C-alpha positions in Angstrom: 114.6 140.5 44.1 117.6 141.0 41.9 118.4 144.3 43.7 118.3 142.5 47.0 120.6 139.8 45.7 123.1 142.4 44.4 123.1 144.2 47.7 123.8 140.9 49.5 126.7 140.1 47.1 128.2 143.5 47.5 127.9 143.3 51.3 129.6 139.8 51.3 132.4 141.1 49.1 132.8 144.1 51.3 133.0 141.9 54.4 135.7 139.8 52.7 137.8 142.9 51.9 137.4 144.8 55.1 136.5 142.3 57.9 134.7 143.3 61.0 135.1 146.4 63.1 137.1 145.3 66.1 136.1 146.4 69.6 139.0 148.5 70.8 140.1 150.0 74.1 142.6 152.8 74.7 145.3 151.6 77.2 147.7 154.6 77.0 147.4 158.1 75.6 149.8 161.0 75.7 149.9 164.4 74.1 153.4 165.8 73.6 153.6 169.4 75.0 149.8 169.6 75.2 146.8 168.7 77.3 144.0 166.5 76.2 140.3 167.0 76.5 137.9 164.0 76.3 140.5 161.4 75.7 138.0 158.5 76.1 136.4 159.6 72.8 139.2 158.2 70.7 137.8 154.7 70.8 134.3 155.2 72.1 132.6 154.0 68.9 131.1 157.4 68.1 132.7 159.1 65.1 130.9 162.4 66.0 132.7 162.9 69.3 136.4 163.4 69.6 139.4 164.4 71.7 140.9 167.8 71.5 144.4 169.1 72.0 144.1 172.3 74.0 147.5 174.0 74.2 149.1 173.3 70.9 150.0 170.1 69.1 153.3 168.3 68.9 151.6 165.0 68.4 149.6 162.3 70.1 150.9 158.8 71.2 148.5 156.1 72.0 148.4 152.3 72.6 145.2 150.4 71.7 144.1 147.0 72.9 142.0 144.7 70.6 141.4 142.3 73.5 142.7 139.2 71.5 144.7 138.5 68.4 143.3 139.7 65.1 144.5 139.7 61.5 144.3 143.4 60.8 143.0 144.5 57.4 143.0 148.2 57.7 142.8 151.2 60.2 140.5 154.1 59.8 141.3 157.5 61.3 138.5 160.0 61.5 139.7 163.5 62.1 137.8 166.2 63.9 137.0 169.8 62.7 140.6 170.8 63.3 142.2 167.7 62.1 145.7 166.3 62.5 148.0 165.8 59.5 149.9 162.6 59.7 150.0 159.1 61.0 153.7 159.3 61.8 154.2 155.8 63.1 152.3 152.6 63.4 153.5 149.4 65.2 151.7 146.2 66.1 152.6 143.6 68.7 151.3 140.4 70.4 152.2 141.5 73.9 152.1 145.0 75.6 154.8 147.2 74.0 157.7 148.0 76.2 157.9 151.3 77.9 154.2 152.2 78.4 153.6 150.5 81.8 150.9 148.2 80.5 150.4 145.0 82.4 150.7 141.7 80.6 152.5 138.3 80.6 155.6 140.1 79.3 156.6 143.2 77.4 157.4 143.1 73.7 160.5 145.1 72.7 160.4 144.7 68.9 157.1 145.4 67.2 156.0 144.8 63.6 156.2 148.0 61.6 153.9 147.2 58.6 154.0 150.6 56.9 157.6 151.9 57.2 156.7 155.5 56.5 154.3 158.2 57.6 150.8 158.4 56.0 149.1 161.6 55.1 145.6 162.0 56.7 142.6 163.8 55.3 142.3 166.5 57.9 139.4 168.8 57.1 136.1 168.5 58.9 135.6 164.9 60.1 137.3 163.4 57.1 138.2 159.7 57.1 141.5 158.0 56.0 141.6 154.3 55.5 145.1 152.8 55.8 145.5 149.3 54.4 147.9 146.9 56.0 149.8 144.0 54.4 148.0 140.6 54.4 148.9 138.4 57.3 149.7 141.0 59.9 148.4 139.7 63.3 148.5 141.3 66.7 146.6 142.5 69.7 148.3 145.8 70.6 148.5 148.8 68.3 150.8 151.8 68.9 150.0 154.9 66.9 151.8 158.3 66.8 149.7 161.1 65.2 151.3 164.5 64.6 151.0 167.7 62.7 148.4 170.4 62.9 147.5 173.8 64.3 147.7 175.1 67.8 144.6 173.1 68.5 143.8 169.8 66.8 141.2 167.0 67.2 140.7 163.4 66.3 137.2 161.9 66.5 137.9 158.1 66.2 140.4 155.4 65.5 138.7 152.3 64.1 140.4 148.9 63.6 139.1 146.4 61.1 140.0 142.8 60.6 139.1 139.2 61.6 139.6 137.3 64.8 142.7 135.2 64.3 142.1 131.5 64.4 145.5 130.3 63.2 145.6 127.7 60.5 147.2 124.4 61.6 149.7 122.9 59.2 151.2 119.4 59.6 154.2 118.4 57.6 153.6 114.7 56.7 157.2 113.6 56.3 156.3 110.0 55.4 155.2 107.9 52.5 152.4 105.6 53.7 149.4 107.4 52.1 147.1 104.5 52.6 147.8 104.8 56.4 147.3 108.6 56.2 143.8 108.1 54.8 142.9 106.1 57.9 144.2 108.9 60.1 142.0 111.6 58.8 139.6 111.5 61.7 142.6 112.1 64.0 143.7 115.1 61.9 140.1 116.5 62.2 140.2 115.8 65.9 143.2 118.0 66.5 142.1 120.7 64.1 144.5 120.3 61.2 143.5 122.7 58.4 146.5 122.1 56.0 148.8 119.1 55.5 152.0 119.2 53.4 152.7 115.9 51.6 156.3 114.9 51.1 158.1 112.4 48.8 155.3 112.7 46.2 156.9 114.2 43.1 159.7 116.7 42.3 160.6 119.4 39.8 164.0 119.7 41.4 166.7 117.0 41.7 166.3 115.1 45.0 168.2 112.5 47.0 164.8 111.2 48.1 162.7 108.5 46.5 159.3 109.8 45.3 156.2 107.7 45.4 154.7 109.5 42.3 151.2 110.9 41.6 149.9 107.5 40.5 150.3 105.9 43.9 148.8 109.0 45.5 145.7 108.7 43.3 145.3 105.0 43.9 145.4 105.5 47.7 142.4 107.7 47.5 143.9 110.0 50.2 143.3 113.2 48.2 139.5 112.9 47.8 139.4 111.9 51.5 141.3 115.0 52.6 139.0 117.2 50.4 135.9 115.6 52.0 137.3 116.4 55.4 138.0 120.0 54.4 141.8 119.7 54.8 143.9 121.6 52.3 147.0 119.8 51.0 150.3 121.1 49.7 153.2 119.5 47.9 156.7 119.7 49.5 159.9 120.1 47.5 162.0 118.8 50.3 165.3 119.4 48.4 164.8 122.3 46.1 167.1 125.2 45.1 169.9 124.4 47.6 170.3 120.8 46.3 170.6 122.0 42.7 172.9 125.1 43.2 176.5 124.6 44.3 178.2 127.4 42.4 177.7 130.5 40.4 178.1 128.4 37.3 175.1 126.2 38.2 173.1 129.3 39.1 173.7 130.6 35.5 173.5 127.2 33.7 170.6 127.6 31.2 170.4 123.9 30.4 170.0 123.1 34.1 167.3 125.7 34.6 165.4 125.0 31.4 165.2 121.3 32.5 163.9 122.5 35.9 161.3 124.8 34.3 160.0 121.9 32.0 159.7 119.6 35.0 157.9 122.4 37.0 155.4 122.8 34.3 154.7 119.1 34.1 154.7 118.4 37.9 152.9 121.5 39.1 150.2 121.3 36.4 149.4 117.8 37.6 149.4 119.0 41.2 146.9 121.7 40.3 144.7 119.0 38.5 144.8 116.9 41.7 143.6 119.9 43.9 146.9 120.8 45.7 146.6 124.3 47.3 150.2 125.2 46.6 153.9 124.3 46.8 156.4 124.4 49.7 160.2 124.7 49.1 162.7 123.8 51.8 165.5 126.5 51.8 168.0 124.4 53.7 171.2 123.1 52.3 171.3 119.3 52.4 174.5 118.8 50.4 177.1 119.0 53.1 179.8 121.6 54.1 181.3 122.4 50.8 184.3 124.8 51.2 183.0 127.8 49.3 183.9 131.4 50.1 185.1 130.9 53.7 186.1 134.6 53.8 182.4 135.6 53.4 180.4 132.9 55.1 181.1 130.5 58.0 179.1 127.7 56.3 178.5 126.8 52.7 175.3 128.2 51.4 173.9 128.4 47.9 172.5 131.8 48.8 175.8 133.6 49.3 177.1 134.5 45.8 177.0 138.2 46.3 177.8 139.2 42.7 174.4 137.7 41.8 172.3 139.7 44.3 170.1 142.6 43.2 167.5 143.0 40.4 170.1 142.3 37.7 171.5 139.2 39.4 170.7 135.5 38.7 168.8 134.9 42.0 166.1 137.4 41.0 166.1 136.2 37.4 165.7 132.5 38.5 163.1 133.4 41.1 161.2 135.3 38.4 161.3 132.3 36.1 160.1 130.0 38.8 157.3 132.4 39.7 156.1 132.7 36.1 155.8 128.9 35.7 154.1 128.6 39.1 151.6 131.3 38.3 150.8 129.5 35.1 150.3 126.2 36.8 149.7 125.7 40.5 149.0 129.4 41.3 150.1 132.1 43.8 150.2 130.0 47.1 153.7 129.3 48.3 155.4 128.4 51.6 159.1 128.7 52.1 160.4 126.5 54.9 163.3 128.3 56.5 165.5 126.1 58.6 166.9 127.5 61.9 170.5 127.0 61.0 170.2 129.4 58.1 170.5 132.1 60.7 173.7 130.8 62.3 176.1 132.6 60.1 177.5 136.0 59.3 175.1 138.8 59.0 173.3 139.3 55.7 175.4 136.6 53.9 172.2 134.9 52.5 170.7 137.8 50.5 170.3 135.5 47.6 167.3 134.0 49.3 165.7 137.4 49.5 166.2 138.1 45.8 165.0 134.7 44.8 161.7 135.2 46.7 161.4 138.8 45.4 161.6 137.5 41.9 158.9 135.0 42.6 156.7 137.7 44.1 157.2 140.1 41.2 156.2 137.2 38.8 152.9 136.8 40.5 153.4 134.5 43.5 151.7 137.0 45.8 150.9 134.7 48.7 154.3 133.9 50.0 154.6 132.7 53.6 157.8 131.8 55.5 157.5 128.8 57.8 160.4 129.1 60.3 162.0 126.4 62.4 163.6 128.8 64.7 160.5 128.7 66.9 160.7 124.9 67.3 161.5 124.4 71.0 159.7 125.3 74.3 160.0 124.7 78.0 163.0 124.5 80.3 164.6 121.3 79.0 162.6 119.0 81.3 162.6 116.3 78.6 166.2 116.7 77.3 168.0 113.4 76.7 171.3 112.3 75.1 169.7 112.1 71.6 167.7 115.4 71.7 168.8 118.9 71.0 168.6 122.0 73.3 166.8 124.2 70.8 164.0 121.7 70.5 163.7 120.8 74.2 163.7 124.3 75.6 162.7 127.8 74.5 164.9 128.9 71.5 162.8 132.0 70.9 159.2 133.0 71.3 157.2 133.4 68.1 156.7 137.1 68.4 160.5 137.6 68.5 160.9 135.7 65.2 157.8 137.1 63.5 159.0 140.7 63.7 162.4 139.8 62.4 161.0 137.9 59.4 158.5 140.7 58.5 161.4 143.3 58.6 163.5 141.1 56.3 160.8 140.1 53.8 158.2 142.9 53.7 156.4 141.5 50.7 155.3 138.3 52.3 151.8 137.3 53.4 152.6 136.1 56.9 155.0 134.1 59.1 154.2 130.5 60.2 156.0 129.6 63.4 157.0 125.9 63.6 156.6 123.6 66.7 158.1 120.2 67.4 156.3 118.9 70.6 157.2 115.2 70.0 159.4 113.2 67.7 158.0 110.1 66.0 161.4 108.8 64.9 162.9 108.8 68.4 159.4 107.9 69.8 160.0 110.6 72.5 158.2 113.8 73.6 160.4 116.9 73.2 158.7 119.2 75.7 155.7 119.2 78.0 152.1 119.6 76.7 151.7 122.8 78.7 154.4 124.4 76.6 152.7 123.4 73.3 149.6 125.1 74.7 151.7 128.2 75.4 153.1 128.2 71.8 149.6 127.9 70.3 148.2 130.7 72.5 151.1 132.9 71.5 150.4 132.2 67.8 146.9 133.4 68.2 148.2 136.9 68.9 151.0 137.0 66.4 150.7 134.8 63.3 148.0 133.6 60.9 149.2 130.0 61.2 151.5 127.5 62.8 153.0 124.3 61.6 153.9 121.0 63.4 156.8 118.8 62.5 157.2 115.5 64.3 159.9 114.0 62.1 158.7 110.9 60.3 155.0 111.1 61.1 153.7 107.5 60.8 150.1 107.5 61.8 150.1 111.2 60.9 152.3 111.7 64.0 149.5 110.6 66.5 151.4 110.6 69.8 149.3 107.8 71.3 150.4 105.5 68.4 154.0 106.7 67.9 155.5 107.5 71.3 157.2 104.9 73.5 154.8 104.3 76.4 157.5 103.2 78.8 159.6 106.3 78.1 156.6 108.5 78.5 155.8 106.8 81.8 159.4 107.3 83.0 159.2 111.1 82.2 155.7 111.5 83.6 154.2 112.4 80.2 150.8 111.3 79.0 150.6 111.3 75.1 146.9 112.0 75.3 147.6 115.3 76.9 149.1 116.6 73.6 145.9 115.7 71.8 143.9 117.3 74.6 145.9 120.6 74.2 145.3 120.6 70.4 141.6 120.0 70.9 141.1 122.6 73.6 142.9 125.3 71.7 141.0 124.9 68.4 
């Protein structure tokens, strides 16, 4: 009995680490300066059969299709008797990669490159090589370039392991009525919300906001209600680093930072006690256009003090301090909200942000995700009005375009979370048609482990039926219930 229990536990642990073997189809295969025998064997599920390069080997290029979006854990390459030496290149995409003639809704030009270097393969006699990928890499199509070997070479099987991607659904509750939020939990369950970020609660950083405090949150009973509903909750530092740092002097001010560290220990310890999953920082500057370093940056940014970049700089040092205290209190789960306008500046002028996050990661905050606002908008501006913005009411960029860029810029993160803004509760207006929200969610299934929704304000947890102006919706031919229908049907 004990042996059976041990085997069951080991199997369960193995399934957590490695995921399921994903059914895979070969869409494209090409041998450079060679001919291929038995090409279909590459993904036929039989590790004893393989393809053979007949007339010499300069390498093999192939594109595999997983049939849907998966979070990929690792790839196993099983060599034949005359094996091949290297996995020279590996790229992953949501849509068919450009240049291979594969049909799809559109071609993807930039693919995620999760390894950044060749990998040596065990090449003697049907040997296996398992190649682990970073956490949070999601895709449907996999491009591989295998190379190196003798005049003849063989590969028996390429196996992909992971789990079907069912993106988490995060809602930013930018509101303070937690009694009302408790009443809206059935709505959150209806639309499939898995995570909610609570704002205006408590802060370790200086804020211009008014916080309600943990006492009110406890009295409202919203946290046990969220736990009962199976919804994880996070705490948002709406104004964090960028509110506190306005100069290199403030970046190096020990009194300022030690006050912040003491507040972090107190606030994040209490958040852990109350069951918060993790912390979210907003990386946007809310302090206005201060005239700092116009020769280097077009806009003021607390991330642009270049003499403090690098491992010896203050950004890394402060990030490491913050990471240490977070590891000690709330734990390793962290989301960095990255506002769209952070990109609208000179190239690479915000390296301080990289070094701050790298310091946090090296201090033990190993589950860092970046939630970007650059993926907010969708559609063709059908619902544009005088008080709405182009980048919210029409396609600004598709998630796959942004996901690849973020992965390349922050290779230590655990995933990108695209952000969507389908309606605005402050304006009481829809921003784009429900059909485009459906398109956004479907795209996320093949390129990201999660998405987040921001409706600006979020009374009634943002419920469009309760928050949108019915007369305006009627004028635009939009039914608020259709947004809920989309969220329900894509769960």
